[in-house]
C-alpha positions, 0 to 999 in steps of 0.5 A: 708657135709652141712654147719651148721647154727646157729639159731638166738638168741631169742629176749630179751624183756621187756613187760609192762602190766597194770592191769585189770579192778577194780570197781574203774576203772569202777566208775572212782575213784582215786585208787593210793595205794588203794588195789582194787581187779579185778572185773569180767571184770578185771579177764576176761581181764587178762585171755584173755591177757594170752592166747593172749601172749601165742599165740604170743609165750611168754613162761616162762617169768620172771614176776615182779608185783606190790604187789597191788591186782589188779596187783598181780591177773593179773600177776597170770593169766599170770603166770598160762598160760605162766609159768616162775617165779613171784615175787612181788615188792612194787616199782611197785605200782601206784603213791600214790595219797594221799588225793585224793584216793577213790575220784571220778575224776569228783568231784575232777575236780570241788572241786580242779579244778586248781590242778586237771587240772595241774595234768592231764596236765601231769606236772611231778612235780605236786602231789595230796595233801599228794601224790607223783609226776610222776617224783618220780614214774618213778625213783622208778620203773626204779630203780627196773627195773635196778636191774631186767633187762632182760638177753640175750634171756629172756622175762621179764613182768612187771605188774604195773599201768597206770601212773607208766608205763607212767613214766617208758616209758618216762625214758626208751625212753628218752621222755618228760613225759608231752608231751607224757602224753598229746598225750595219746600215753602212755595211756594203757587201762586195760591189754593193754601192750607195748613190748620193744626189748632191748639190755641186755648189753647196755640196749638200746631200739632197738624197741618198740610197745606201748599200744597194746590191740588186745586181748580186741578187741575180745569182 
């Protein structure tokens, strides 16, 4: 009688996804908490990402998404293709940009030049007028993830926003937010994603692949 060998355990994974494109992205306007929907390109990006993740073997994930329309629609496309569950969480919203929301980046670079330059240098304590800073964003997103940490063999997909994901990655990987922001290593194009293999017990990050976008290279 042959020896019975057990299959290796399924990986415990955390996948961080930025939402698809909106008109504000296309026009280079500050979004923050503005509830901009996906545009036609954004919907196509979300559908391509869903098919790509399915081809990569992702099945029945637990989806956690920002409740803003652009993230919700991206998550719904993933849910339709991959199955699993989907829950919305306001804690996963983008950084609140206060009085800058809706403004063009290029105009702010002239009108509020000093503050604009400091913010986009990645200073985690800098905030737009009446907004919040990246340090606070990282804390609220991380606190939600601590409560929703992947269980053994589970894949959790977090659908969120650019700065929110960057701030979360800095916390999870124990890296300096400003330094990584300046290198643009955490920069996620619309529907780009990062994959973290995690230990469900110690919550140690065992491996990471950051800001992936192979599905966008097909067009």
